[in-house]
N, C-alpha and C positions, 0 to 999 in steps of 0.2 A: 644506696639512696636512689630513688626514682629520678629520671631526667628532670621532671617538672620541679621536684623538691630541690634538686641541685640548682636549677635556674633561679628559684626563689631565694635560695641561700646566697647565690652569686649576686643577685639584684640587691639584696639587703646589704651585703658587704660593699657593693659599689656605692650605695647611698651613704654608708658609714664613712667610707674614705672621702667621698665628696665633702662631707662636713669636716672631717679631720684636717684636710689640706687647707682649710680656711681658718684653722685655729692658729693664732699668733705663736703659741708655744711650739707647735709642730713646725711652723714655717721657720722658726729660729733654729731648729735642729735640722741642719742641712742634709745630713745622712738619712734621717727618718723621713723627711719630706721627699727626698729623691726616691727612696724605696717605695713610699706610698704612691707617688705619681707613676712609678713604673708599674705597680700592681693595678692602679686605676686604668692605665692604658691597656693592659692585658684584659681586664674585665669589661672594658667598654663594648667590644663587639658582642659579647655574650649578653650583657644587659640590654643592648639595643635589639638583639634577636628575641629576647624574652618579651620586651615591650611590643614588638611587631607581632609576635605569636599571640599574645594576649588580646591585641586589638582585632586580629583576624578571627580568633576564636569567638570573641564577643559578637562580631558582625555575622559570623557563620551561624551561631546559635539563634540570633534574632531572626535571621532569614528562614532558618529551619522551623522555628516556632510559628512564624507567619504562614508558611506553606502548609504546616500540619493543622493549623486552626481551621482552614477552609473558608474563612469568612471574608477574605479580601476579594476585591473585584479583579477582573482579568488583567488589567494594566498593572495593578500593584503586585499581583502574583507573578507576572512576567519579570518585573524588577527584582522581586524577592528571589526568583529562580536564578537570575543572573548574578545576584549578590551571593547566593548560596554556592554556585559553581566557582565563582572567582575566589572566594575565601577558602573553599575546600582545597583548591590548587595551591593557594598561598600556604595553607597549613602543611600540606605534604612537602612543599619545597622547604619551608622553614624547619620542619621536623628533621629533614636530612642535614640541613646546615647546622642545627643545634647539636646533633649527634657528633658532628666533626668538632664543633667548638668545645664540647665537653670532654673530648678525648684528652688524656694527660699530655701536656705539652712537654717537649724537650726543653729543659730549663736553659740550655745553651743557645737556643734558636736565635735569640736577639743579639748574641755576642758578635764581636769582630772575630776574625780567624787568623791563624798562622798556617801557611801552606808550605809543605816541603816536597820538592820534586827531586827524584834521584834516577839517573840513567841506570837501566838494568842490563839485560842481555842484549848484545848487538853492537857493543863498542861505540865507535864514533857516530854511527847512525842513531843509536839510542840517545846519545848526548844531544844530537841535533833535534831529535823529536822532543826531548825534555825542554829545550829552549822554545820549541813551537808551542808546547803546552803552557809555558810561562807567558808567552805572548797572548795565547787564547784567553787565559784566566785574567790577565790584566786588562785586556780589551773588554771582557765581560764585566769586570768591576767598574770600569769607566762608564760603560753603558748604563749601569745602575746608579751612578753617582757616588760610588764608594772610592775612597782614597787607598792607594797601596804604597807600601814602602819596602824597598829591597833590604833584606837583612843579611843575606850572604849569597854570593854567586861565584861558583868555581867553574870558569869557562875553559873551553878547549881551543886549540889553535884554529880550528875550522868554524868557530862561532857556536859550538854546542855548549851544553851545560852538564858537567858531571853531576853536580848537585846545586840546588838553589833553594833558598827559603825566603819568604816574603810575607808581610802582613797585609790584610785587607781590613780597613777600618770602615765600619758602617753598620747601622742597626739592621739585623736580619741577615747579615752576611753568612753566618754559620748555617742558617736554615736552608740556604741554597748550596753552599759549598760542601756540606757534610756528605753529600752523595758522591763526591769525587774521590774519596779514599779507596785505594786499591791499585791493582796492576792494569795499566793501559797498554794495549798492544797495537803496534803500527805495522802495516804491510805496505811497502812502497819500494820503488826503484831508487836507490841512493844516487846522488849526483856523481859519486865516484865510481859507480858501477858501469863498466864499459860494455857489457854484454846484455844489458837490459833485464837482468834477473831481479825478481821481487825478493826483497829481504824482509824478514820478520824480526822486530826488536821490541823490547819492553821498557816501560818507564813506571816507576812506583810513585804514587802520590799519597801523601798523608795530610789530613786536614784536622787541625786542633782548634778548639775554642780558645780565644785569647784569655789568659788568666790575669787578673788584677793583682797588684802587689799586696793589697790588704787581704786577699783570699789565701795566699800561699807565701808565707815568709820563708826565705832560705837562709839557713845558718851559714855565715861566711866561713866558719870552720869546716864546713862540709865541702868546700870548693877548692879545687886545685886550678890555678890560673896560669897559663903559659902564654908567652908572646912569641910571635914569629913574623917573618916577612911575608907579605901578601904574595900569592902565586897565582898564575893564570895565563891567559893568552898573550900578555904583554900590553904595552900601550901606556898612555900617560897616567892612568888611574892606578897602576901598580906601584906600590910604595917601595922606596929604597930603605926605609927604616922598619923596625919591628913593631908595627902598629896592629897587626892581625892578632886576634885573641882566640885561645882555645880554653874553654871552661870544662872541667871534669867534675861531675857531681859524685863525690866519693861513695856515698851510701848506695847509689843505684848503678854507678858506672856509666851514666849518661855523659856523652861528650858533645859539646856544641862549639862550632867554630864560626867566627864572623870576621870577615876581612873587607867588607864593602866600604867602610869609611877610612879616611886617613887618620882620624883620631882614635887613639887607643881606648879612650874613655867611652866614646860613642859605640865602638865595636863591643866593648864589655857590656854596655847597657842593652844592646840588641841581642847579644848572646844570652844574657840573663832573661830577657823577654821570652826567647824561644824555650829556654830551659824551664822556666816557670810554667809555660803552657804544656810542655811535655809532662812535667810532674803532675799537673792538675789532671791531664788526660789519663795518666796512669792511675792516679788516685780514684778517679771516677770509675774507671774500668774495674778496678779491684773491688770497689764498694758495691757495684751493681753488675757483676759479671753475668748474672742470669738474664737480665734485660739486654745486655750487650749481645749475648749469644742469640737471643730472640731476634734482635734487630738485624743481625748479620744473616739470619736465616730468611729474612723477608726480602730486603733489597740490597743486602751486602754492605751496608754503611759501616765504615770503620775498620774493615778487615783488609789490612795492607797486603796480604798474600793472595787474595782472590782476584782472578782476572775478571775485571768488570766490563771492559769495553774494547772493541777493535775498530781501528781507523784504517779502512782499506782505500788507499789513494787511487790505484788504477781504476777502481769502479766508483770512486766518489761516494763510498758507502760508510756509514757509521752504524755499528751494532752494539747495543747495550745488552749484555748477556743476562743481566739480573731480571729483566722484565721482557726480554725477547723483542725489544724495539729495534727496528731497522729504518733508517732514513737515508735518502740520497741527497744530502745537503752538506757534504763534508767541507767544502770551501767556506760556506757561511759559518759553520760551527767553528772552524779554525780561526775565523775572524771575530770570534766572541759571541756568536748567536747560539748560545747554549740553552736558552729558555725552553725550547720545545722538548729537549731531552730531560732537563731538570723538572719541568712541570709533570712529565709522564712518570718520572721516578717518585715525585711527591704524591701524585695521585695514587700510585700503586702502594706506596707506604701507608697512606690513609686508609685504603681499602683493607689492607692486612690488619691494621690496628682496629678498625671497626669489626672485622671478623673475629679477632682475638677478644674483643670486648663483648662479643655476642650480640652486636647491634644489627 
């Protein structure tokens, strides 16, 4: 289908939904109404672009006809020439925007996310950097007005994190965080290093779209649930009772632990939240492995084994290896100022998808 045909089809569907959401029968069906409003919101920018393009095209055509007729006086021709140039530029700009808007969207982009961070090579220094990434991501979430909730935190004596999982609730969170999956490498002098030598450590980050219960039901018979006492660096939050939960999904062998809450029931709910999202991510990857492989070849999204970024503290330098981006704003980035990096990744991703679409 040609782009303008696609636009007309979208505009028609946009108008159809606009009528449907005013129908009392639709309003009474809360799930259908919610789904239609969600679709309406997604189609709005495309419909608006179509309207803007149509208006610019009409004005451009009128100005062109007036110039070609040769019958207008000098003043009118000057106005027509200005109108011609202005709308030609508008059409070029809108054409580019429309190509991006018509690209297939990642269906998960609007979802909230679950992020898992695990210390890799480097021992305690890796755990300390894992905690630094936790701080960076939560500060980034706060800057965007997204709420976050700790699901599990396994701390070390020195304040590091062997592993941590947390959710970030907010529309569009996945569209930004999805670029963070992979291996993050840090180069810095640890506080415990007496001779000033630079150590290299790694941390693995996994980002998953949050699954809703209605999307993926888990058979209780497929679960093995164990309780144990919370462990960690000590302190008041460490329980004396067995409130920590370990959930094993028997068909896949997936294991999720949660010990952040004092309540066994709350820990179980959080563990199932993580498990559900892992299973959904696995299901989607299996269902569309070809596209997943293509995405990884572009900007590396989703591949947990790929080294995606290096944080060099002595030089204050951050390098994203997927797109060759280097910036010297490491302190700002570690304080949550990630937009410059994520914007560059999103732009590169769009360029690759446009190329793949032959645009």
